[in-house]
Structures are given as C-alpha cells and as structure tokens.
C-alpha positions as CSV (number, residue, x, y, z in Angstrom):
1,M,-2.3,-24.0,-14.4
2,S,-1.4,-27.4,-14.7
3,N,-4.0,-29.9,-15.0
4,A,-1.8,-32.9,-14.4
5,A,-0.4,-31.1,-11.1
6,L,-3.9,-30.7,-9.8
7,S,-4.9,-34.3,-10.6
8,W,-1.8,-35.3,-8.8
9,A,-2.4,-33.3,-5.8
10,F,-6.1,-34.2,-5.2
11,P,-5.4,-37.6,-3.9
12,V,-2.2,-37.1,-2.2
13,P,-3.0,-38.1,1.6
14,V,-2.7,-34.8,3.3
15,T,-5.3,-32.7,5.2
16,G,-6.1,-29.4,6.6
17,P,-3.8,-26.6,5.5
18,R,-1.1,-28.7,3.9
19,K,-3.8,-30.0,1.4
20,A,-4.7,-26.2,1.0
21,V,-1.3,-25.0,0.2
22,L,-0.8,-28.2,-2.2
23,T,-3.6,-27.5,-4.3
24,A,-2.7,-24.0,-4.3
25,L,0.7,-24.7,-5.6
26,A,-0.9,-27.2,-8.0
27,E,-2.9,-24.4,-9.4
28,H,0.1,-22.2,-9.8
29,A,2.1,-25.2,-11.4
30,D,3.5,-25.1,-14.9
31,E,3.6,-28.1,-17.5
32,I,6.6,-29.7,-15.5
33,G,5.4,-29.0,-12.0
34,G,7.6,-25.8,-11.4
35,C,5.8,-22.7,-9.8
36,W,6.6,-19.5,-8.2
37,P,3.6,-18.1,-6.3
38,S,4.5,-15.3,-3.5
39,I,3.4,-16.3,0.1
40,A,0.8,-13.8,-0.1
41,R,-0.7,-15.6,-3.4
42,L,-0.9,-19.0,-1.6
43,V,-2.6,-17.3,1.3
44,L,-5.3,-15.9,-0.9
45,Y,-5.5,-19.2,-2.7
46,S,-5.4,-21.6,0.3
47,G,-7.5,-19.7,2.8
48,V,-5.0,-19.9,5.5
49,S,-2.5,-17.4,7.1
50,E,0.8,-16.5,6.3
51,R,2.4,-18.4,9.0
52,T,0.3,-21.4,8.2
53,V,1.4,-21.2,4.6
54,Q,5.2,-21.2,5.8
55,T,4.4,-24.2,8.2
56,A,2.7,-26.2,5.3
57,L,5.3,-25.6,2.9
58,K,8.1,-27.2,5.5
59,D,5.8,-29.8,6.4
60,L,5.4,-30.7,2.5
61,E,9.1,-30.5,1.8
62,R,10.0,-32.6,4.7
63,A,7.5,-35.3,3.3
64,N,9.2,-34.9,0.0
65,L,6.2,-33.8,-1.7
66,V,7.5,-30.6,-2.8
67,R,11.0,-29.1,-3.4
68,I,11.6,-25.8,-2.4
69,D,14.7,-24.2,-4.2
70,H,16.1,-21.5,-1.7
71,S,19.4,-20.8,-3.4
72,S,18.4,-17.9,-5.7
73,G,16.6,-14.7,-4.7
74,R,13.4,-15.9,-5.9
75,T,12.2,-19.1,-4.0
76,S,10.9,-21.6,-6.6
77,T,8.6,-24.4,-6.0
78,A,8.4,-27.8,-7.7
79,I,5.4,-30.0,-6.6
80,G,6.0,-33.9,-7.3
81,C,3.4,-34.0,-10.3
82,R,6.2,-35.2,-12.7
C-alpha cells in the first residue's frame, strides 16, 4: 500500500465506480505507483461488478489517470501518483 497513492487518489475529481476502482488501485500501489491487482481483487475492494471494474479501468485510462500495460502476459497498472 502506498499512502502517497491514496493521498493522490482521494481528491481526484471522479465519482462512483471510477472512484471506487481508482482507490482500490491506490490501495495496491507500490512506492512508485505500480500495481498488479487482479480484476477479482478490484471487484472485492471496489464493491462493483467485474464488468464495471473493466469499464472503469478503460475510463480511467482514457482520462490519463492510470496507464495500463497490455504488452506482457501480466497486466500492470500504474496510477498517476508520481
């Protein structure tokens, strides 16, 4: 968990499921903002459905709030707390 990531995520002006997913990502972030939670883990932490998590991730990426690396076999997410 990164307190810096959580401190960055809370005032970001998004609401609803996007906020829930963003703070779930922040909860899993390391000291440089990287994180690798599964979709199932994000569902558990955010309290929304799998489909809603996937949609929220796409929305957050489009808003340049997260960067998702799809190039490896393991999806990584970096949040903008750096």
